[in-house]
C-alpha positions, -999 to +999 in steps of 0.1 A: -151+565-044-138+565-081-138+533-101-121+547-132-088+563-129-075+582-161-037+588-159-019+614-180+015+600-193+042+626-195+050+641-161+026+618-143+036+581-150+071+588-166+095+616-167+101+624-203+122+655-199+153+645-217+136+628-247+110+657-253+135+684-250+160+667-272+133+662-299+123+699-295+160+709-299+163+687-330+132+704-346+143+739-337+176+733-352+160+725-386+148+762-385+182+775-372+165+787-341+190+794-314+187+764-289+177+776-253+189+760-222+171+727-216+150+739-187+133+765-209+119+738-230+101+719-201+071+739-209+067+717-240+059+688-216+021+684-216+004+707-240-001+698-277+031+704-296+014+727-322+002+751-294+038+752-279+055+758-312+030+787-320+030+801-285+067+800-278+082+805-312+055+822-333+054+794-358+028+795-386+004+765-392+028+754-420+060+757-398+043+739-370+034+710-393+071+709-405+084+712-368+061+684-355+075+662-383+111+669-374+102+664-337+088+630-344+116+620-366+140+622-335+112+610-311+105+578-329+141+568-331+155+579-299+133+603-278+106+582-265+130+559-246+151+589-233+125+586-204+120+570-171+093+558-148+087+577-117+096+562-083+065+546-069+045+544-100+047+506-105+038+500-069+009+525-070-006+508-103-002+474-087-021+485-056-049+503-076-055+470-097-055+450-065-083+474-052-103+467-084-099+500-101-101+503-139-070+521-151-070+543-183-043+561-200-054+595-213-025+614-230-019+642-256+009+622-268+001+602-302-015+569-289+007+548-311+038+562-292+022+563-258+014+525-260+048+517-272+063+537-242+040+518-216+050+485-231+088+494-232+085+503-195+065+473-183+034+495-174+010+485-202-003+454-183-018+476-157-041+495-180-075+484-192-078+512-219-050+533-236-062+565-253-040+592-267-039+619-294-043+612-332-013+616-354-033+639-376-040+664-347-077+659-352-078+647-315-050+666-296-065+689-271-068+672-237-104+675-233-110+658-266-085+631-255-105+625-223-137+624-240-124+598-263-108+578-234-143+577-216-160+565-248-133+539-254-137+527-218-175+525-221-179+550-191-215+563-187-212+579-154-185+605-154-189+610-117-173+576-112-142+587-130-113+610-121-083+625-141-048+624-128-022+646-143+006+671-136-005+702-158-033+726-160-044+710-194-052+679-174-074+698-150-090+718-175-098+690-198-113+670-169-135+699-160-148+700-198-159+665-193-175+669-158-147+649-141-128+655-108-090+657-110-060+651-090-030+674-097+004+659-090+034+679-081+062+655-087+059+662-126+062+695-145+033+716-130+033+739-100+010+739-071-005+773-082-010+762-118-029+732-107-051+750-080-058+779-102-070+755-129-094+740-104-079+706-094-100+689-069-070+673-052-033+677-050-009+648-046+027+655-038+040+620-043+025+590-064+014+571-033-007+601-021-031+594-050-043+564-030-058+588-004-082+603-029-094+574-048 
């Protein structure tokens, strides 16, 4: 049994597809990059932004810094609220709290934005700890965010905690910290991606998570 449940945000608690892709389109437009179809930008959901701009568009460190600034310009005004909570998530969180679980958000999104999103959608009340990336990118890799979340939650026994997320970065970050993981299929990750990364369990729908915790 796991006492501490770490949840990713994007693709796990909420579907941020429209807001994130609109923000990426806005940033790419500043570089006169031809905007692809929206579905091609879903790969930006989950990984750190810098990694994605470098990997998919070959941006230099300086270009990444500018692109992330443009991205946040749109995201702060509109993008973070172009988002919706997955069906079943409020009921899942309520049930987990009733069962005495400690819920922790662990996201690669900057913490200041992630907390605002949780509050906006009425999910903040369920979480005992909210941990995210830093704005200066000193803490943006998922493994570092999870380590920070464990420290912030005062967790000493990592075997009592499990990471829940929709992308391989969540699974890999969990393994780096000695945690089991649940890969969810209702977000933006595929079954093969999650299994190949080493997910301990796979959940098709939010309520399936209850079977493993």
